[in-house]
C-alpha atoms as one frame of an Amber mdcrd trajectory, in Angstrom:
protein
 -12.874 -22.167  -4.619 -11.006 -20.333  -1.932  -7.479 -22.282  -2.970  -8.031
 -20.679  -6.504  -8.793 -17.143  -5.399  -5.801 -17.320  -3.421  -3.860 -17.868
  -6.586  -4.347 -14.101  -7.857  -3.151 -11.294  -5.889  -6.223  -8.676  -5.364
  -5.619  -5.157  -5.270  -5.224  -3.766  -1.793  -8.673  -1.601  -0.906  -6.757
   0.376   1.700  -4.780   2.031  -1.432  -7.608   4.543  -2.847  -6.381   7.657
  -4.269  -8.902   9.935  -3.069  -6.569  12.482  -3.351  -6.758  14.709  -6.455
  -3.280  15.309  -6.782  -2.765  11.250  -6.047  -5.206  11.204  -9.263  -3.293
  13.431 -11.434  -0.112  12.136 -10.495  -1.471   8.425 -11.696  -2.602   9.537
 -14.600   0.637  11.620 -15.497   2.574   8.503 -14.499   0.245   6.313 -16.595
   1.365   8.566 -19.635   5.052   7.258 -19.256   6.800   4.322 -21.532   5.805
   0.589 -19.992   9.820   0.279 -18.990   9.799   3.781 -17.586   6.957   3.001
 -15.057   8.091  -0.500 -14.757  11.258   0.824 -13.516   9.529   3.851 -11.533
   7.771   1.147  -9.453  10.037  -1.013  -8.751  11.880   1.932  -7.268   9.363
   3.451  -5.261   6.636   0.776  -4.932   9.124  -2.249  -3.999  12.097  -0.157
  -2.348  14.661  -1.654  -4.584  18.002   0.001  -5.154  19.191   0.839  -8.532
  21.677  -1.618  -8.794  19.119  -4.286  -7.935  16.926  -3.073 -10.446  19.812
  -2.751 -13.011  20.064  -6.593 -12.372  16.961  -7.815 -12.152  15.760  -6.013
 -15.864  19.233  -6.875 -16.992  19.802  -3.292 -18.319  22.795  -0.563 -17.729
  22.301   1.263 -14.366  22.332   4.342 -16.390  19.510   3.385 -17.728  17.752
   2.863 -14.577  18.885   6.231 -13.443  17.515   8.141 -16.684  14.395   6.102
 -16.705  13.964   7.740 -13.157  14.774  10.931 -14.111  12.091  10.900 -16.727
   9.530   9.666 -14.527  10.329  12.294 -11.966  10.452  15.358 -14.485   7.036
  13.854 -16.153   5.205  15.051 -12.915   7.228  18.634 -12.210   7.263  21.850
 -14.185  10.341  21.831 -15.930  12.759  24.624 -15.124  16.321  24.573 -15.299
  16.713  24.257 -11.554  14.253  21.492 -11.220  15.896  19.891 -13.953  19.321
  19.829 -12.618  17.655  19.294  -9.059  15.772  15.981 -10.261  19.154  14.761
 -12.199  20.845  15.340  -8.474  18.349  13.748  -6.537  18.147  10.584  -8.473
  21.787  10.357  -9.168  22.786  10.462  -5.302  20.896   7.803  -4.742  22.613
   5.574  -7.093  25.607   3.465  -6.265  27.604   5.082  -8.757  27.467   8.759
  -6.644  31.141   9.337  -5.920  32.333  11.271  -2.678  33.278  13.733  -5.297
  30.302  14.308  -7.104  28.632  14.587  -3.663  30.978  17.624  -3.028  30.015
  18.699  -6.292  26.515  18.726  -5.547  27.298  20.574  -2.126  28.773  23.649
  -4.071  25.472  23.419  -6.915  23.223  23.606  -3.536  25.154  26.266  -1.422
  25.568  28.229  -5.186  21.842  29.814  -5.276  19.114  29.811  -2.805  16.520
  28.276  -6.033  18.787  25.389  -6.208  18.022  24.631  -2.708  14.281  25.192
  -3.330  13.991  23.217  -6.178  15.984  20.326  -4.357  13.286  20.351  -1.703
  10.198  20.773  -4.160  11.758  17.559  -5.749  12.153  15.642  -2.323   8.472
  16.724  -1.882   7.438  15.750  -5.047   9.285  12.338  -4.376   7.157  11.915
  -0.995   3.988  12.521  -2.928   4.498   9.946  -5.611   4.184   7.287  -3.188
   0.717   6.601  -3.060  -0.055   6.950  -6.894   3.161   4.330  -7.000   0.961
   1.918  -4.649  -2.138   2.306  -6.792  -0.468   1.827  -9.601   1.514  -1.029
  -8.478  -1.589  -2.787  -6.848  -1.517  -5.374  -9.792   2.026  -6.167  -9.651
   2.002  -6.564 -13.549   5.731  -4.223 -12.950   7.428  -7.485 -11.118   7.517
  -9.817 -14.353  10.279  -9.560 -17.117   9.191  -9.075 -20.397  12.044 -10.580
 -22.410  10.573 -14.094 -21.305   7.003 -13.132 -23.080   9.190 -11.962 -26.102
  10.628 -15.408 -26.704   7.408 -16.647 -26.853   5.691 -14.488 -29.194   8.971
 -14.796 -31.593   8.733 -18.712 -31.097   4.897 -18.761 -31.891   5.357 -16.584
 -34.846   8.293 -18.974 -35.935   6.281 -22.271 -35.376   2.668 -20.488 -37.213
   5.327 -19.525 -40.333   6.465 -23.021 -40.781   2.751 -24.603 -40.534   1.964
 -21.494 -43.180   5.036 -22.206 -45.612   4.065 -26.418 -44.980   0.371 -25.467
 -45.933   1.474 -23.692 -48.639   3.509 -26.148 -50.256   1.233 -29.227 -49.637
  -1.538 -26.926 -51.593   0.626 -26.235 -54.866   1.354 -30.222 -55.239
């Protein structure tokens, strides 16, 4: 029995979101699309780089960035400064961020004190999302590729349609 039990990954009992803010963030993250949650959890819970996530899921790096922006914006109050800060925060973690863009970011940051406050709030949100991400990641569902399942579904549907067609022909004769 114990050898069978080791095949399954049990949730970590130490990861319990007792904090009401963590529970609220878990609920908020659960309202995201499956792909956005998967990208977010690969980044936040597993610590994967955006380029690694893109290659693992076989998607474009820009799609990873936009999913991360959606996830962060979903968990915060949306203002113009906050949206810009979230976009900068996500883009600066990307390998596509160029030195000239980093200089542009510094100019944006120095342009107004609200920009610095929004960027600091985004960094704090990033840290607060870790317990929620660890709680959501306890089942490890996000580490599996979905495309393989879609292929099996299509193959099964094709075989079923062949069987139905063969049965229809056999009934007509």
